[in-house]
N, C-alpha and C positions, 0 to 999 in steps of 0.2 A: 278380333277381326267384325267388321262391321260391314257385311255383305247384303246392300238392298237393292231392289230391283229400280233400276235407270236404263235408260236409253244409252247405247253405245255406241262410237261410231270413229270412224277415220274416213282417209281418203277415197277408201274404196267398198267400204260397207257399213251398213247401219244395222243396228241390231235392239229391236223393240221389246221389250217385254211384253211377254205373249199374254194377251185379252181375247174374250170372247168375241172381240170386233174382229180378229185373225181368222177367225174358224174357216169362213166360206172362202177367203183367198188362200187359204194353206190347204186345203179339202182337195183338189183337181193336182196340187205338185205333191203330194204323198200317195197319189194311185199309183205309180210306178212300183210293180211290185220288186224290183230289184232293188229298192232302198231298204226293204226290210228282209231280205232274202238270209241274212244273219244276225236279225234282231230277238230279242227274248221275247217282245210282242209286236204286234203287227197293229200297223196304221193305215194300211190302205183299205179300199172300198170299202165294205160294208162295217170294218174295222178301225175307223177314222174317228168317228166320234167316242168311239171308248176310249183310244188314246190321245186325243185331244183333251177327253174330259180329266183322265189322269194327271196329265200335265198341268193343268189348270188346279186341279184337288193337291197337289204336292206343292206348288206355287204357294195355296192359301195355307198351308201348316207353316211354310219357310222353310221345307227342306231342300227346292229346288228353284230355282228361277229361270224359266225357260225365255227363247228369245225369238220371234220372227226375222230372218235374215233378208237383207234386200242390197243387191248390189245397185250401187250408186251411178255406175256408168248407164244404166238402163231403167232404174227406178222400180223393178221388179222384185218381187219377194222370191228367193230361190233356194229356201231351206228353213231349219231348225237346228237351236242349239242350246245347252241348257249347264247351269251350275248346278250340280246335284250333289245328294250326300254332305249337305253344308254342314260342317261341322266347327261353328265359332271357338267352343274352348279350347279346339284343338288344331286351330289356324288353319283350315284346311279346307278344300273343296274338292270336287271329279267337275270335271268339264264332259260333258258326253250329251247322248243322245240327238249326238250332229248327224243331220243328212241335207244333201243337196239334189237338184235336179238334176239331171243329167248335163244338161249344158253349162252348168255352174262347177262339173268337179273337174279337178285339174288345171282350174284357173285362179284367178288371183282370190277369189271368194273364202279358202277354205285357210291358207295362212293370215290376211286380213281377218277374218274372224277371231282364229286364235290371238292374233297380236292385240285385238281389241277385251278378248274375255279374259286373258293370262294377264295382261296389263291391269285390267279392273280387280283382278282377284290379286294379285301383288301390292296395289295401291291399297284395298282393304284391311289391307295386314294380314295375310295368307303366309303360312311360312312353306305352302306345299300344294300344290295341284298334280292331282291326279286325272288319268286318262286311262281306259281301258278296250279291248276291242274281243272279238272272237278270233279264235285259233286260226279261222281260215279266212278271215278278213286282212289279206297281204298287203292290199290298197292303204287300209286305214294306219297299219303299223308301220308301213313305210314313210308314210305322211309325218308319224310321230317322231319316227327316227330322223326324218330329214329336217324337223322342226328343232330338234336340241334334247327331245325329252328322253330320260332314261327311260332304258328296258329294266323292269323290276324283276322279272318272270312272270310265270304262268301257273294261274291255280285249274290243274286239270279236271275236268269234270264238275266245275264248279258250278253251271247255272243251267236251268231247263230251258230249251228255246221254245218258241208258239208251236213248233214242230212237235215238240216232246222229246227231241234228241238232248243230250246233257253234252254243253259246249265247254271248251277248252277257255279260260280267258287270261289275255295278255295285259300282264298291267304294266303302265309308263305314268313318271313323274318329272317336274319341274320343281326344284328347291330356291329360294328366294335368293339364295345366291348364285344360284346357276342360271337366273331369268333374265340379267341384264345380256348375258352371250345370246339366248336364244331370243331375243326380244332383236339384238342386230341382226342377227340370222332371218329371223322371220320380214325384217324392213329390210335388208340387200334384197329377199328372194322379191319383195314386192318393186322394187327400184329396178329390177332384173326381173321382167315376168316370164321370161324363156325358160328359164329356170323353175318358176312355180312346179 
C-alpha cells in the first residue's frame, strides 16, 4: 500500500492535504464546541492551535494525512478528515478526525468525502478501511451504517476524552471486496441527494 498526500476531488468536494496555509481559514470553522463534544481532544477556541499542530506533526511522521474539505458548490472550506494509523505492511488505514461545519452536516459533503477518501485508499492497495466513533455519537454510527460499513463491535471504556471520562469506541470497517457495493451506495446517495 502506497498512500501519499494528494488532492482528492469529485463533483461535490475537494480535499486538500492539510498545510500551514489552511490554519487561519480552518480556525473559525473549528470554533463550534458541538464539533468537539464527543472527541478525545479539543480543537475549538484556545485549543485549536495545539490540535492543528498535532495534525501537521502526525502528517510529518507519515502516520496521518489530514485534509481540508471544500464544498465545490460554494467553494467554501467546510471541514476536516484524515487517513490515520496508516499501516502499509498491513494494507490498512483509518478514516477519521472527520468533522464538518453545521451547514454541511447531513448534506452531500460527507458521502462525497467518504467516496473520495475510501476510493483513494483502495486505489493505493488497501485491503481494509477502518472507522470508529464515540459510543454516544449515534449520528456518526448511523452514517457509517448507511454508507455500508460493517459494524465490528465496541471497545468498552477504551480511551479517555478531553473531559476526562472514558469513552466506549464503536468500530466499523470496509474491506476491499466490499468496496464496490459501498461505492455504488455512496454514488446513489449523491445522485439522489434527498436520501443523503
